[in-house]
N, C-alpha and C positions, 0 to 999 in steps of 0.2 A: 045323711049327712046335716047337721044345721048349715046356716046360711052364713053366719061369721066364721064357722070352722074354713069353708069351702071358699071363701074369700081371702084367706089367709094363705092355703096353699098355692092359689094362683098367685099372689104377690112373689112367694117363693120361686117357683119357675121362673119370673121375670126379673129376680137380681142378678144371675148370670149374664144375662143382654146386656143390661145397661151397666153394669163394671165391663163386659168387653168393650163396648162402643166409647165410656170414656177413657180407658189405658191410653191409646196411643197418643191423646191429646192431652196426656201430662204433660208439661215442661220439664217438669222435676225426674222425670225418668233419665236416667245416664245409660249411654250405648257401652255396648259391652268391649272390651281390649284384651289382645293376647300378647301383646309386647309388654317390655319393661314401663315405655312412656305412657304418662296419666293418660284417659281419654279427653276426647276435646267436648269443651264446655262452652255449651251455649248462653250467652250473656243476655241475649233479648233479641225480639223480633216485631214487627206491627202484627204479621198473620203466621199463623202456625197450623200446619195440616200434616198428621201423620197417619201411617198404614203400613200394611205390607202390601206389596206389587212384587209380582212374579217370585212370591217367598221370602224378599229378603224387604227389612224394616229400613224405612225410609220416613225420613224429614222432610218435607216441602216447606220451605221459610220464605217468607215476601215481606220486602221493607225492611231498610235499615237494620240488617241482619250483621249480627256481633257476637265471631268467637273468641275462644281464649285457651292457650295448651302452654302451662308454665310461664314464662315471658313472651310470647307470640301471641300478636293479636291479628285478627282476622275480619274484616269489615268487607260486604257487597252489599247488592241490591236484592241479590236472590240466590238461594242455595239450596242444593239437596243434601242432607247429611244420611250416610251411611253407618247405621249404630253399629253394626256386628264388625265391620271391616273399620270403621275409625276411620274415617274419608269424608272428605267433604268435595262438591263440583258448586266452586262458585261462579256468579254471573255479574257482571255488568259491575263498572267502577270496583273491580276487585284490589283490595290495597293486605297488604299483609306489614306488619309493622315487629321489629326484633329487639327487644332488647331497649327500644326507647331510640334507636340509633340507626340500623337498616329499614329501609321502607322501600315495598317493591308493589308497584300499579301493574293493571293491564287488562285487557278487555275480559277475561275468563282466566281461572284459575281451579287447578288441583290441588288438593292438601291430602296427605295420608300420615294420619296421628302417630301412628306405629313407627314406621319408618322414617318420620319428622323431614318429608321432603315436599316440597311446592313444585308447582310446574304451571309458568305463568304464560298465555299468549296473548297476542294482539297488543298492539301499542305500548309494550311492556317497560318501565322506566324505574332503575333501582338508585337509590338515593343512599348515601351517607354524607356525614360533615364534611366528607374531602370530595366527593365527587359523583357524577351523575351518568348512568348508563342506560341506554335506549336499543332494544334489541325489539324483534319480533317473536322470541320464544326463549324464555329463560327457565332453567332449571335451580334449584336451590336446596341443598343439604343443609338442614338447620342444625343438624347435630355436628357437623364438619367445618359448618359455617362455610359453605364454599357453594358458590353459584358458577354456572356456566350456559356457554350458547353454543350454536352451530351456523346459526342464520344470517351473521352479520350483526357486527355492533358497534355502536358509537360511545366511547366515553369523551367525559370533558371534565375538568377540572379548571381551576382558578388560573392554573399555569399554561395548562395542553390541552391538545384533543387526539383523542387515537380512535382508529377505526379498524377492524379486522374482520377476517372469515368466521374464526373459532376465539372463545375465550373463556380465561378461569379467573377468579376472582376469590380470596380469601378474606370473610370479612374481618380477622382476627388480626393477621398478620397485615392488612392491607395491598398485598402483593395483588396485581394483575398477571395474567400470563396470556398472552396471545399466538395464535400462529396464522398462516398464509393471509399473504398481501395485507401485511401491517402496514400501516400510514398514520406516523405520529407528526404532529406539527405543534410546533414551539413557537414563541415570541421572537425567534432569532431565525429558526431554521425549520428544515422538515426531515423526517427520520422516513427512511422504508427497508423494511426486511422481512422474514420470512416468519422468522421466531425470536419472539423478545419476551421480557418480563418487565413491570411498571412496578415500581413502588410508590403508592400514591401519598407516603409518608414523608420519603427522603426526597422524591421528584427522581429517584435514579432510574435510569434504561439499562437494562441488560439484556446482552443481544448472544445467540448461538446460532448463528447462522448468517450467510452474506447479508451485510448491512450498511446503507448509504445515509450519510447525514449531508445535506446541502443548504448552505446558506445562502442568504439574500444577495450573494456576488458571485454567484454560481460556484463556490468553490466545495468540493466535496469529500468527506471524509469518508472510507472503505473501511470494513473489517467484517470478520467472518465469527468473531469473537470478542467481549468486553462488555466496557460500561459508559455510561454517557448521562453526566448530572446535570439535567435542564435549569437548574438553579445557577451552581456557577460556573457551567459551558465548559466543563473540562471532560474529554474524552481520553478513555484507556481503554487501549483496542491491543488485542492479543494475539491476534493471527491473520495473517498476511495485509497488514497494515499499510492505507495508503492515503496521501493528503493529496488531490488535485485543484490544482486552476487553472485556467485557459491557458496559461502559459508554461507551467513547472507542475512536478510531480516526483512526491517524497512518499516513498515506501520501506517497509522493514519489517520484522518479524512479530515485531512489538511496537507501539506509538502512544504516545501521552500530547494531547495538545491542549492549551487552553486558551480558548476563543478572546478572552478579554485581553488577554497580554498578548494574541497573534503568536505565540511561542510555541511551538512543537520539538519532542526528541524521540528517535527511533531510534532502535536497537537490534542486531542481528540481520544480516542479508541487507543492510540499508541499500536503496537503491535512490538516485536523486535524478529526473531525468526535466532538461531542457528542450521543451519542444521546438520552438521556433528555431534552433539552431541544432539540433541534431546530437545534442549532447549527455551523456549520461557519466554520471559519478558513483562507483560504489564503494562501499567499507562497511564497517562493523559497526557505528555508531553515527547518528546526524541529528544536527539540531538546527530548526528553522525558524526564524525572525520573518515572518509574513511581512510585516510593514516596514521593514528594512529592507526585503527583499533579498535576504541573506542567508546563505544556507553553509554549514560548518559540518565537515564529514572528517571522522577520523577512523584509526585503527586498520591501517595496509590499505588505506583508500585508493583506488585509480579513477581516472577519467578516461572518459572516450569519447572523440569528437570525430565521426563518420563526412567526408567533405568528398564527394562525387565517390572514384574509387579508392581514395587513399582514406586510411584511419590512422588519427595520432592518439597515444596512449601517454596521458602522463601521470606519474605516481610520485608519491611523498608522504610524510608522516600525516599530514592533515592538508585538507585541502576547503577551500574557501570558494565560494560562490557570491557575485554580489548581480543579481539581477538590473538590467538598464529603465530606465524609468524614462517616459515622454520627456521631451525637452520642455521647458515654460513657453510660452506663447510669445512672440517676437512683440516688442514696443510698438505702440500704434505710431503710423506715418504721422508726420508733421503736417498739419494744415497749411494752407499758402497763409503768410501775412504772420503766421505764428510762430515762434520760435523755441525750441526744445532743447534744454541742457544735454549735454552726450552722457548715456549712462554709462556707468563704471561696467568693466570684465565683471562677467561671473567666478565669486571665489572659488579656488580648486575644489571644494569639497561639493557644490553645485555642480560642476562639469564633470565628477567623479560621478554623479547622480545619473547621469545620463548615460553612461559605457556598463557594457556586459563585461563583466572580469572577474576572473578566477585566479586565486592567491595560492601556490603550491610551497610548502617549507616543512621542516628543513628537510634534507636528504631527496630533493627533487630528480627525477627520473622521466626521458623524455625517449619513445618509441613510436619509429614511423619505418616502414619498408625501405624510405631510402634517407632517415634519419635517426641516430640516437644521439643522447644527451646525458649528461649530470650536472646539479650546481647543488649549491646550498640551498637557493630559492629562485621561486620563478612567479612572475606575473603574466597571462595569457589576457590581453583586451580584444575579447572576441568582437565586440563591434568594429574596429580597426584591424584583425587577426595578425596582431604582433605579440610575440611571445619574447618578454625581458628576461634574461637571465642573470644571475646576479652573484656575486663573490667565487669569482674564479670559476665560473664554469668550462665545462669541454664538449665539444661537438664531435661525431665522428658522421659524415657525408660520403658513401662509398670509400674509397681507400684515402678520404681526405680525416685529416684530424684539427681541430680548431680549439684554439684556446684566449683566454685575455681575461681581463679584470673583471667585463661584464659584456655582455651582448643582446643581440637584437635577431630575432628569427622573423623577415617579413614574408607573410603568405598572401598569394594573391590566388583566386578561384581552388583555393584547397591545397595549391603547390608551391614549393620554394619559392621566393622572388629575390629576396636579399639578406643576407647575413650578415650585421654590422656589428663589430668587434673594436671594443674602446679598452685602449691602456696595456701595453704589453702583448698585442697581438702576435700572433704563433699559429701557421699553418704548416704541416707536415702531410705527405704524402709518398706510400711505398709503391717503389715502381716493382716490376718483376723480378729483377735481381736483387731484391732487399736493400735496396738504396731507397735514402729518405731524401725525396728533393724538400725544400724548405722554404718558408717565405717569412720574414718578422717585420715587424715595426711598432711605430707608437699607434695609430689607429689602423681599421681594416675593414675594408668594403667587397664582399663576393655578391657576384651579381648570377642567377641563373636563369637559366630557359629551360620549360619543360623540367624542372628540379636536375639539370646538370648543370653542373660549374661552368661558367664561359670564360670569366674575368676576374680578378681580383686587384683591388685597387688599394697602395699601402700610400699611409699621408705617413711622413715624419719618420724620419729614422728607417729609412727601407732596408731592406737586404733581401739576397736570393741567392740560391743554392739550388741549381738543377745540374742529374746526370744525364748526359748524352748518352744514347745505344743506340745501335746498329741492330734495327730489330728489337728482339726480346730477349737477345742472347749475348749480345756482347758490349760492353762498355769503352766509348770513345774519348770520354773525357768529360770535365764536368764547369760549369759556366757557374759564375762567382759575380754578384754584380754589388754594390754599395752605393747607395744615392738620399737625397732627402724623400723622395716619393718616387713611385713606380706603377705600372700597370702591367699585368700579364694577363695576356689572352688563351684563353686555351680552344684550340682545334681536334675536334671529334678525329681520331685516327690516328694524331701525332702525340707521341708523350712528353715532349718540351714543350713549353708556352713561349708565346711570341712576348719579348719582355720589350716596354716602351719607356725610359727614362724621363723624367720633366727636368730634374734640374743636377747638373756635378755630378752625372753617372762615374765611377770609377767599376770597368768589368773588366775580367781575365777569364781565361781559360786554360785551365791545368789538365796536361795529358795524363792517362792512366799512371804512367810508371811514373808520374811526378806527386800522384796523392799521398797525401799522410795521414793518417786517421782522427787527428786534429782538424785536418783539412774538410771533413765529410761532414760535420757538424756545427752548424751555429751555435754561437753563446745562450743557454736557457733551455738548450732540445731535451724535451723528454717526449720519446715513445710510451706512450700509455694503453695501448692495447688491450691489455687484461681487464683494464676497468669499463672496457665497452660493455653497456647493457644489453641483455641478450632478452628477448620477449616475453619469456618465462619469466626475467626476473623483476620485470616492470609492469604484466599483466597479471603478477601471483595469479591467488586463490580466487580474485574478483571475474576475472574474465580468462583466466586458462580454463582451457578444455580439461574436461575430468577425465582421468587414467580409467581405459577400458577395460571390466575386469576379463581375465583372461579363462576362456571357455575349460570347464573342467573334462579332461579326458575319460571316458567311460570304461569303467572297470572292465577288464576282458574275462569272460564266463572260463569257469576250470574248467570244463567239459569242452570247451571251443577248441582246437586246434588249429593253428596257423596252419596254412598249406605249403607245402614248400615250392621255393621259387623254380619255375620252369628254367631249363639248360637251355642257353641259345643252339638251335641247331642250324648247322650250316647248310648251302643253299644245293639242290640234288642228293639232299642225303636222308634217308629215314631217320626219322627220333629212335633212340633206342628203347625197346618195349620192358618194363619195369616187371622182374621175376621176385618170387617171394620165396626164401628158404624156409625148408621147415625147421620147427622151431628144435633145438639140441635137448637131448633129454637127459 
């Protein structure tokens, strides 16, 4: 063989070796892909090393690494690119940019080009034009545009901040979903919940579990379902909704509250509670003006006021409660040698602001165990414990019926202390023989001790008519008196009161045989016992006890036969022995 020919054959043997050595180092080679998504494209790097490690084709990239897949860009300081798997392990200053809008940074990342998913770990920050999310681990599905974390995250936008244990973010709808230990802080309040959503476009919070919104004045809004607009500050609660202040509580099935106007409206099983005086109002619809300290309830509303062992119920078509406010500070004391002009009295409107008042109208009704009543409208001054009854009220206290054009009920320590009757006052009491003892006059004051009637003072045009009884079974006569004014004192155990006349009395005693029908009643007499409100009529469905369902009787089995009743056996006698007769053929 000649020398030139042998040299030529030697170079032919070396060509495969050179080609193998150069092939992995060629950047133009493209990784394989098994999915529908295109392969991840390497845009550039400072240093490139390629080869096979444990049978897997890998590119080791160092310095200013850049990848692209569709509209997604990936940047990092170094990376391993797995060609056949179409995946990337990225290290240090990792950054993913999608559609020039969503940017995710972290210490380390893994990118799957076939599944179009990414996982970022270590100081992860996700940004879009509307918010910034920080967490320690973030998974991002680029196909569904969904990012989620489970190791705790912190969201911040120009208006609010939010923290939670778990979170999901849809980069298309711009809606976040949060779970467990959710805490939102806005400019005016903070929200705590277990499950809620937040729209970064509309700035609306949607919650699906127990949620509390607490403002800077320690007022709390609570609900288990609803929405809250962090821009308009309007809350729309849909389940077990409540507004709570240090002194007041308003709740219902649904509640809409506007923080800007401090106005709220509740519907369905509305309940309003005044904590300081043990007062509760229930109804179908409630309106609340926080700035005015005013609440209005209608739809069969009922008020309950517990005082000691006594409970007062008041019902009507509409109930309005006005909370008391602190009285203005007193004027400064004059210094020696300086004269101050006497201050004018406060106008009535200012005085009313210092009281806690309940207004009930129309068709107002009262129920206590020792007192029942009805009138067109009433006013309950809770600060002074006075109930004003207007437009021909009527009251029943044990066996006494009282009527007049208007009345006052004065309470002391939760018990009846006085009743004041103004204009056309009339008192009627039924005795054991169905006679009617009567007192009437222009005005009248009834005095009570431990809620027992002890004295009645009649002022102007006083008249009285009392029947004298022998025990509880026999009528001995009737006492009749007329005078300018009189006082009747009631002693326990005695049926007839002791009457004291102040000026020009005219009294007479009529024996039973001389009594006529027209003598038994004073002018204007009306016995209205059928109008006396019952407990159920006043409490209605708001405080009435629900009827207990009757237990269904268990159906008897067809095979089971009832045992025959045992016949009584006389003493010292043997019980008869039962015998069976043969069946007839």
